[in-house]
N, C-alpha and C positions, 0 to 999 in steps of 0.2 A: 024555411019551407023545404020539406023533404025532397031529395032528388029521386026522380023516377029511375028504376033499375034499368030499363031499356035505354033511357037517354044516356046513362053512364057507359053502358057497353058500346053504344054508337060513338060516343066521344073518344073512347079508347081506340077503337078501330080506326077512326079518322086520324088520330095522332100518329098511329103506327104507319099508316099509309103515307102521311106527310114526311115522316122520318126516312122511310125507304126512298121516297122520291128525291129528298134532299141529298141522300148518300149517292144515289145514281148520278145526279147532276155533278156532284163533286168528283166522282170517279172519272166521269167523261171528260171533265175539264182538265184533270191531272194527266190523263193519258194523252190528250191532245197537245199538252205543253211539253212532253218529252221529245228529244230529237230522235229521228229515225235511226234504228240500230244499224241499218245498212250503211249509214254515213259515218259511223263512229269507228275509227281504226281499231280501237281497243276491243270492240265486240267482234270484229272479223278475225283478230289474231294476226293481222298484217300491219307492219310499220311502214310509213311512207319513206321510201328510199331517199337518203341525203348523201351528198358527196363527202362531207367532212363531219357530219353529226350536228352541225350548227346551221346548216343551210336551210333553204326553204323547200327542199325536195329536189327533183330532177332539174339539172341545169337546162336553160333554154337553148334549143338547137337553132342556130342562125343560118346554118348551111351544112353541107356535107363535111366541112373541115373546121367549123367554128362553133363555139359555145359561149354562153354568157353565164357568169356565176354571180352569187350574192357577194356582197362586200366582204363578209367574214370568210367565205370560201376563197375568194380571190387573194386575200392577204396571206392565206396559209401556204401559198405556192412560191413565195419569195421571188416576185418578179423583179429582175434587175437588168440594167443595161449590159450589153455584151462588151467586154473589154478586149483589147489586143494583148496577146501574150506571146512569150518567146517559146518556141518549140525547136528542139534539136533532133535532127535525123540521127538515129543511133541504132545499133544492133546490140543484142544481149547474148552473153555467153554464160554457161553454167559450169561451176567448178567446185572444188573442195578445199577447205582450209587444212594446212599442215604446218608443222614447226618449220621455222627457218633453218634448214639443214646446214647452212653456212655458219650459223651461230649455235649449233647443237654439238655437244661433245659426249662421246662414250668414255667414261672415266675407268680405264683399266688399271690394275696394279702394275707398276713397272717391273716388278720382280715376283717370282713365285712366293707364296706364303699362305698362312692360315689366318682368316679374318678373326680379329679379336673383338672389336667393338664398332658399332655403327652409330653415327651421329645425326643423320638426316633421314627423313621419311619422304616419300613421294609427295610432291606439292609444296615442300618447304623451300624457302628462299635460301640461296647459297651465295656467299660473297666470294670474290676471287681469292684464291689461296686459303680458303677456309677448309678445315679438315672434314672429310666425308666419312672416312673409315680408317681403321688401323689394322695392320697385319703383322704377324710374327714372321720375320724374314731371316732365313739363315744366310742369305747373300749379304744382307746388311751386317750381320754379325761377323762374317768373314772379312768384310771391307774394314770394319772398325778394328778388328784384330790386326789386320795388315798395317793399318795406320799406326797403331801403337808399336808394332815391331819396327816399322820404318823409322819412327821417331827415335827409338832406342839405338838403332844402327847409326842414325845420323849423329847422335850425341857421341857415340863411341868413336866414329871415324873423325869427328871434329877434334876430339881430344888427342887422338893419335896423330893428327896433322900438326897440332900445336907442339907436341913433343918432338916430332920429326924436325920441325923448323928450329926448335931450340938446340937439338943435337947437331943439326947441320951447321949452325952458326959456330959451334965449337969443334966442328969437324968430327963429330961423333958418329955420323952416318954418311953414307955415300949419297950422291945426287939422285941415283935411281931409287933409293929408299924414300927420299923426300917426294919424288915424283909419284911413286906408288901410293904413298899416304894421301897425296893431293887427289889422285884419281879415285881412290876409295871414298874420300869425303864427297867428291862431286857426284859419284854414283849414288851414294846414300842420300844426298840432297835431292837428286832427281827422283829417286824412289819415294821419298817422303812427300814431295809435291804431288806425285801421281797418286799416292794413297789418299792425300787430302781431297783431290779431285774426285776420286772414286767414291768417297763418303758423301761428297756434295751431290753426286748424281742421285743419291737416295733422298734428296731434299733437305739434307742437313745444312744449317747455316754456318758462317764462320764462328759464331758464338758457340754453336754446338760442337764444332771441331775443337775449339779451344778448351771447352769443358771436358771433352774426352781425353785430351792430352794432359790437362792439369790434374784431373781426378783419376786418370787411368781407369776409366769406367766405360764399359761397352753396353749398348742398349740395342736389342734386336727389334724393337717396335718401330715399324715403318708407317709413317703417316701419309695417307693418300689424300691430296687436296683437290679442290675444284679449280680447274684452270681458268674458268671465266665466272663472271657474276651472272646469276640467273635463277632458275627454278629447277628443282629436282623433278624430272619428268618420268623417271623410272628407277626402281630399285629392285634388284634381283639377289642382293647379297643377304647372307645370314651368318651369325656368329658360328665359327668352327668350319666354315666352308673353305676349301682349298682353292685358291685362285691362281690362274696362269696368265701371263701377259698375252693379250689378243684373243683369248678364248671367249667366244660369245656365249651367253649375253654378258655384257659388261656389268660389273656390280652396281654401277650408278650411271645415269644419263642426266646431263644438265643442259638446259637450253636458255638462251636469252629470249624471253617471251614478249619483249617490247614490240617486236615485229613478227609477222607470220607470212607464210607463203600461201598464195592462191594459185592452185593448179587447175587450169581450165583447158578443155578441148574446144578449139575455135574452128568454125567452118572455114574451109580453105578459101572461099570467096570473100571472107571477112579479113583474112590475114593482111592484105594490102592496106587496110585501114589502121593497122597497128605499127608502132615504131618503138624502139628501145627508149626508155625514159619517159614514155607517154603516161600521163596521169589518168587513173581510172576511178570511177565512183562505185564502190563495192557495197552490196547489201546482203544480209544474211537472214534466213527465215526465222532464226531464233530471236532476233531483235527487230521486229517490224518498225519501220520508220527511221532506224539508225543508219547512218552512212559512214563509211570508212574510206580513207584515201589510199589508193594503191599505185604502184609504179611498175611498169613493165620492165623486167630485167632480163628476160630470155624468151626468144621466139624459136620454137623447134625448127631444126634444119630439114626435117622430113615430114611428109604427109602420111598419115595412117592409110594404107591402101584399102582397108575394109570400111572405115568410117569417113574417109576423106576429111579428116580433121587434123589440126596441128596443136601440139601441146604448147601452151603459153604460160609462163611463170611470172607472177607478180609478187612484189613485196608490199604487204599491207601494214600500215602503222596501227598498233593496238595498245595505246598507252594505258587503258583501263583493264587490259588483260581479259577481255570478254570473249574473244574468239577461241574456239577449241578445235583441235585437229579433228577432221572428219565432218565438220559442219558444212552443209551445202551453202554455196554463195553464188551470187550473180554479179556481173559487172557490165556496164554499158560501154559500147564502143562508139564514139562520136564519128559520124560520117559527114563531114562538111560543116558549113557555117550554120548558126542558129537562124530560124525563120520566125518572123512576127506575123501572126494570124489571129483572127477572132477565136476566142476560146470559151467553151460552155462547160460548166461542171458536169461530171459524169451523170448525176441524177437528173439533169435537164435534157438528156438524150434518150430517145426511145427507139429500139430496134423493132420494126414492124415485122409481121409474119412473112412478107415477101422479101425481107432482107434490107429494105431501105431504112435510112435513119431519119428521124423527124424531131423537131423541136416545137414548142408552143410559144408563139409570138404574140405579144400584147397588141391589141388593136384599138385601144382607147376605152375608157371606162373600166368595166370588168369583163370585157370581151377578150377571148383568146382564140387564135387561129393556128391550126396545125400546118407545119411547113416541112417539106422534104429538103434535107441538106446532104451535102457530101462531106464526110468526115475524113480526118487524117490521123495524126499522131495522138497518143494519149500519154500525158506526162503530168505529174504533180497534181493529180485530181481534176485535170481539165482535158477536154477533147478538142482537137484542132478542127475548125470549120473551114474547109477548103472552098466550098461553094454553097450559095443559097442563103447566106446570112451576112449582114454587115455589122461593123463595129458601131455601137450606139443603140442598136435596136434592142428593145426590152423583151426578155424571154423568161419563162418560168425556170428557175434554176434548181428546183427540187420538186419531186412528185409528178414529173411529166407522165409517168406510166399511169398514175391514177387519173389524170386528165384523159388519157386515151381510153381507159376503161369507162370513164364517165360519159364520153361522147358516144361510145358504142351502146351503153345502157340507155342513154337519153334518146337515141335514134330509133329504139325499138317501139 
């Protein structure tokens, strides 16, 4: 049966209207199911503030000095019981490190001469009696020549004395001739011994002297040795340089570096706390955390009228040779017996804007309360609590400043 054209058109229009109506219903349903954009933090561009990034948002304010955190936030502040610790009343003084001048030597040439060869550089270790440098010494040459001459004279006078004795026995010479021969031999023997000693002054050994006499050989090379074992701290010598005894600077300087001096200017009111032989704990900025042991060896006899300070010298042991002259150093002066008081780590103390010191005390669960305390000494990472906190109370041992900021933020 053929379909009427008008009926077909009417059916198409009805279908279109039905489709549009269905789409409108779907769109209305989808829009109503979406969350309000005003409630979505992502759509507003603002993140909900959290104390540690894992919390539930702002901590709950329980009062003007108390807050409550989530369990994850609470664990991040390392709440620990307060322990009693030992604190020592002490003063600090600042000084500088120097070589121990009592164990430092300027190595001059004992006689004039021209430097021939150098054997050590600055920083090299030197043993006692080890050769540092050599010089060509005319004085040594003269001393060795005198020794050979004295040895020849001694041999001649010794033979003359023997002949005089033989002749005297057969009455070939008078008594006075024998006496004269004896006198000449004794004088020659004395001159020979003096010549030997003169050569030894230049550092020659008995073996060296014997070699000179046997080989009849003279050597003008003078060996200058280190008088102590230590380290070469300075060298101003150069080959060809003419040196004179006592003329500064010395060709070499050697020091025993196992100990150093600490020279510090101490306030006059701290001097009564010091005594000779007192042990000190020394620290240097170059090695944070390292401690060195020093002993007071000298306390100045006068006070500087301008600074009202006294120069105190201490000897510091330096077995690893870490300390260098010129380094800044501090040492603590103990003033009285050690005190035992509650101690809180530095990170658990907050200095408020009005200058008061506060800590955060655990109040059960995840609650913390801010409390004002009176602090004292600061030593070894801990602050002494003089008043306001007892041993055994639990406090936040780190991040106290963040808790302060969190309370301020949550109270707004």
